[in-house]
C-alpha positions in Angstrom: -6.5 -13.0 0.1 -4.3 -15.5 -1.8 -0.5 -15.2 -2.0 1.4 -15.7 -5.2 5.1 -16.1 -6.1 6.1 -14.3 -9.3 9.4 -14.7 -11.1 10.4 -11.5 -13.0 13.1 -11.2 -15.7 14.7 -7.9 -16.3 16.8 -6.8 -19.3 18.0 -3.8 -21.1 20.4 -2.5 -18.4 24.2 -2.0 -18.4 25.4 -2.1 -14.8 29.1 -2.5 -13.8 29.7 -6.0 -12.7 31.5 -4.9 -9.6 28.3 -3.3 -8.4 26.3 -6.5 -9.0 28.8 -8.9 -7.6 30.1 -10.1 -11.0 33.6 -8.4 -11.1 35.0 -7.6 -14.5 31.7 -8.1 -16.4 28.9 -5.8 -17.5 25.6 -7.0 -16.2 22.7 -6.7 -18.7 19.9 -8.6 -17.0 18.5 -10.2 -13.9 15.9 -12.4 -12.3 14.1 -11.5 -9.1 11.2 -13.2 -7.3 8.4 -11.5 -5.4 5.7 -12.9 -3.1 2.5 -10.8 -3.1 -1.1 -10.9 -1.8 -3.5 -10.6 -4.7 -7.0 -11.5 -5.8 -5.8 -13.4 -8.9 -2.7 -14.1 -11.0 -3.1 -11.0 -13.1 -3.2 -8.7 -10.1 -0.3 -10.6 -8.6 1.8 -10.0 -11.7 0.9 -6.3 -11.8 1.9 -5.8 -8.1 5.1 -7.7 -8.5 6.1 -5.7 -11.6 5.4 -2.5 -9.7 7.6 -3.6 -6.8 10.5 -4.4 -9.1 10.1 -1.2 -11.1 10.1 0.8 -7.8 13.5 -0.8 -6.9 15.0 0.9 -10.0 13.2 4.2 -9.7 13.3 4.9 -5.9 15.1 1.9 -4.3 18.6 0.5 -4.0 19.2 0.6 -7.8 17.9 4.2 -8.5 21.4 5.6 -8.4 22.3 3.5 -11.5 19.8 5.5 -13.6 18.8 2.3 -15.4 15.2 1.5 -16.5 15.0 -2.2 -17.2 12.4 -3.9 -19.3 10.5 -6.2 -17.0 8.5 -9.3 -17.9 6.9 -12.0 -15.8 8.4 -15.4 -16.5 6.2 -17.4 -14.1 3.4 -17.0 -11.6 2.1 -19.6 -9.2 0.3 -19.8 -5.8 2.9 -19.3 -3.0 3.4 -22.5 -0.9 2.9 -22.3 2.8 6.7 -22.2 3.3 7.1 -19.3 0.8 4.3 -17.6 2.7 6.2 -17.9 6.0 9.6 -16.8 4.7 10.7 -13.3 5.4 10.5 -10.8 2.5 13.4 -11.2 0.1 14.7 -8.5 -2.1 17.7 -10.2 -3.7 18.5 -10.0 -7.4 20.3 -12.6 -9.5 22.3 -10.7 -12.1 23.6 -12.1 -15.3 25.7 -10.8 -18.2 22.9 -11.3 -20.7 23.2 -11.8 -24.4 
């Protein structure tokens, strides 16, 4: 089954910057990438969105009680190197607009 790399953009949150590593600012958005196995790009996007949403419902960000709006900003086949890398869960937070 092919692997895809999906970049997801999240918005509509208000998280204290100290929590997100941006002291003194309120964080309103983020970017996160996911690599998933899927039959096609559509299925890959659906799986990646579900993984990101789960982080906010049941994972490390659940305690914030935030429900971000998630959208896919890009999908492409994962390179061999992306396929070999260990699973990454990091978020890049930003203050938003």
